[in-house]
C-alpha positions in Angstrom: 91.3 168.3 185.3 90.4 167.0 181.9 92.6 168.9 179.6 95.3 170.8 181.5 96.1 172.8 178.2 92.8 174.1 177.6 92.2 177.8 178.8 88.4 177.4 179.6 89.0 174.2 181.5 91.8 175.9 183.6 89.4 178.8 184.4 86.7 176.3 185.3 89.2 174.6 187.7 89.8 177.9 189.4 86.2 178.6 189.9 85.6 175.3 191.4 88.2 176.2 194.1 86.5 179.6 194.6 82.9 178.1 194.9 84.4 175.6 197.4 85.9 178.4 199.4 82.6 179.8 200.1 81.0 176.6 201.1 83.9 174.9 203.0 85.3 176.5 206.0 88.4 174.1 205.7 89.2 175.1 202.1 92.2 177.4 201.8 90.2 179.4 199.3 88.0 180.4 202.2 90.6 182.7 203.6 92.4 184.8 200.8 94.8 187.7 201.2 93.1 190.9 200.4 95.3 193.9 199.4 94.4 197.6 199.1 96.5 200.8 198.9 96.2 203.4 201.6 95.7 207.1 200.9 99.5 207.6 201.3 100.3 204.9 198.8 101.3 202.1 201.3 100.2 198.8 200.3 98.1 196.9 202.9 97.3 193.2 203.0 95.3 191.1 205.3 93.4 187.8 205.5 89.6 187.9 204.8 86.9 185.4 204.7 85.3 184.8 201.3 81.5 185.0 201.8 80.3 184.7 198.1 81.5 184.0 194.7 79.3 184.6 191.5 80.7 183.5 188.2 77.7 184.9 186.2 78.2 188.3 188.0 82.0 188.1 188.2 82.0 189.0 191.8 83.5 188.1 195.1 82.0 189.2 198.3 83.6 190.0 201.7 82.2 191.3 205.0 83.8 193.9 207.0 83.7 196.4 209.9 83.3 199.7 208.0 85.6 201.3 210.5 88.7 199.3 209.4 91.7 200.6 207.5 90.7 198.7 204.4 87.4 200.5 204.0 89.2 203.9 204.5 91.8 202.8 201.7 88.9 201.6 199.4 87.2 204.9 199.9 90.3 206.6 198.6 90.9 204.1 195.7 88.1 201.4 195.0 90.6 198.9 193.9 91.8 195.6 195.6 93.3 192.4 194.9 92.9 189.0 196.1 95.6 186.2 196.6 94.5 182.7 196.9 97.1 179.9 197.4 95.8 176.4 197.2 98.6 174.0 198.4 97.2 170.8 197.4 96.4 171.9 193.8 99.7 174.0 193.7 97.6 176.8 192.3 97.8 180.5 193.1 94.9 182.6 191.9 95.3 186.4 191.8 92.3 188.5 191.1 92.1 192.3 190.6 88.7 194.0 191.4 87.0 197.3 191.7 85.1 197.4 195.1 81.6 198.7 196.0 81.1 199.2 199.7 77.5 198.5 200.8 76.0 199.4 204.1 72.6 199.9 205.7 69.5 198.3 204.5 71.2 197.2 201.3 72.9 194.5 203.5 70.1 193.4 205.6 70.0 189.9 204.0 73.7 189.3 204.6 73.5 190.5 208.2 70.5 188.3 208.9 72.6 185.2 208.0 75.6 186.1 210.4 75.3 183.9 213.3 74.9 185.8 216.5 78.2 184.8 217.9 80.0 186.1 214.9 78.3 189.4 214.8 80.9 190.6 217.4 83.4 191.0 214.4 81.5 194.2 213.5 81.9 197.0 216.2 85.3 196.5 218.0 85.9 199.3 220.4 88.1 201.1 220.1 88.1 200.9 216.3 90.4 198.2 214.8 94.1 199.4 214.5 93.8 201.8 217.4 96.7 201.7 219.9 95.5 200.2 223.3 97.2 199.8 226.7 97.4 196.0 226.7 96.5 193.0 224.6 93.0 192.8 225.8 92.0 196.5 226.2 89.1 196.3 223.8 85.5 195.3 223.6 83.6 193.4 220.9 80.0 194.6 221.0 77.8 193.6 218.0 77.1 196.9 216.1 74.8 196.5 213.2 75.6 199.9 211.7 79.3 198.9 211.5 78.7 195.9 209.2 79.5 196.4 205.5 79.7 194.2 202.4 82.4 194.5 199.9 81.2 193.5 196.5 84.3 193.1 194.5 83.7 193.2 190.8 86.4 191.1 189.0 88.7 192.7 186.4 91.4 190.2 185.8 92.3 186.7 186.8 95.7 185.4 186.8 96.3 181.6 187.4 99.6 179.9 188.1 99.9 176.3 188.7 103.1 174.7 189.8 104.2 171.3 188.7 106.9 169.5 186.6 106.2 172.3 184.1 104.5 175.4 185.4 101.7 177.0 183.6 100.2 180.4 183.8 97.1 182.1 182.2 95.4 185.5 182.3 91.7 186.1 181.8 90.2 189.8 181.5 86.7 190.9 182.0 87.1 193.2 179.0 87.3 190.3 176.7 84.6 188.1 178.2 87.0 185.9 180.1 88.8 184.6 177.2 92.2 183.6 178.4 95.7 183.6 177.1 98.7 181.6 178.2 101.5 183.6 180.0 105.0 182.7 180.7 105.2 181.5 184.2 
């Protein structure tokens, strides 16, 4: 990174990691933690796969089976948070978002790009989270109608980099992603 004390450069650095997470299956940014809040107020977190990241649109994209608890939670409250930990960079990226759940013909393009072997992730029977009689008492048919895309509009980005001297910055959509330094 050219100037570690420059807010725009720090944000650029984070975006490079997010873009790499989409392109490189070995990047730790590929598999962030995604947190929602259930209707009863219980926090829920799970690992997801980052499918797209658009800096111009300030969005992240995740694919999901629409029968999952995260979709139920998002229908109750369309807010979510991402947590990325990048060990080699000693960088934590936290992003808060609002989430739009897209299904049907609106996601045909994304569905068409999913390899046939991966389509079984959408349609688990019984639905994910259901109690089953043993570890393998489920089926994984490919169910196109259960495929959904979560388009996550970014509201806030919080970056923390650990080092000899830690540093932290926050960036908000409302002020055009102009950052400010925060105490780590």
